[in-house]
N, C-alpha and C positions, 0 to 999 in steps of 0.2 A: 578393305583390309583394316583391321582394328589398329588404333594408334600404337599400342604396345607391340603388336606383330609387325607393323610398319617399321618401327624403330629397330626391332630385333633383326629384320631382314636387311635393312640398310647397313647395319653393323656387319652382318655376315658377308654381304656382297663387298663391302669395303675391305674386310679382312682378306677375302679371297684375292682381290686386286693387289693388295700389298704383299701377299705371299708369293713364293716362287713355285707353288704347287699348281698343277693343272686343276681344272674344275672337278674332274673325276677324283683325283687324289684328295683334294680339299674336302669334297663331300663324303668320301670314305672316312676321313678322320672325324668329321662331325656326325657321322652316321645319319646322313640325309641323302635322299636320292638325287642324282644329278637332274632328273626331269623336274623335280620340285624346285631345285635351285634355279634352273632356267626359267621356269614359270614365274617364280617370285621376282626374279631379276627383270623379266619382261613387264610385270605389273608395276614395279617401281619405276621403270623407264616411262611407262605411260602416265603414271601419276605425277611424275616430276617434269614432264614436258609442258612448256607453256602452251596455253590454248591460243592458237594463232587467229582464231575468229574473235577474240576479245581484245579490245583496245582500251587501255586505261586512259580515262579522260581527267583533265584537271581544269579548274577555273583559273583563267589568266587575267581576266578583267570582269568587272561588273558593269553592266549597261542598264540604264533605266529606260524602259519602253514607255513612251507617252501615247496613250490611246486618245485619238481626237474625240472630243465631245461635240455632238451636233449642236447647232445654234437653237435658241428658244424660238418657237413659232407661236405667235398669238393671232387668232383669227376672230374678227368681230364683223359679222355680216359679210360684205364684199371686201373688207379691208384685211390685209395680211401684214403683220408686223414681225420682222425678224430681228432678234436681239442676240448679242454674243452670249455664249454659254457661261461666261464669267460674270454676267449681270447679277448684281446683288439681290437677294430675296427682298430686302427692304424697298429697293427701287421698284421691283416688280409689283409688290403689294400696293405701293403708292400709285403706280401707273394704272393698275387694274381698278383701284378704288376711284381714280379720277375718270376713267373711261366708263364706269358704270353709272356715273351721275347723270 
């Protein structure tokens, strides 16, 4: 239903509710068929009903997720060296330099 048509029919249905006329009498005055009135009223009811399958979500708190970083593994021949992932690049460079001598 077009927005203007939607507004127009909302007003018509509201007018009929406020009037003391039956739907048939009201439709006769407006020169519309009662079946059209009922159809439009049904469409408006469907359009204005909340969708029960939709749940509005809102953020209540922010949580930082920390992804664990695996440790650094150095292997030289039969020797395995495990260092924490926070080990500085400068220390690693110095260590590798010393091991290669």
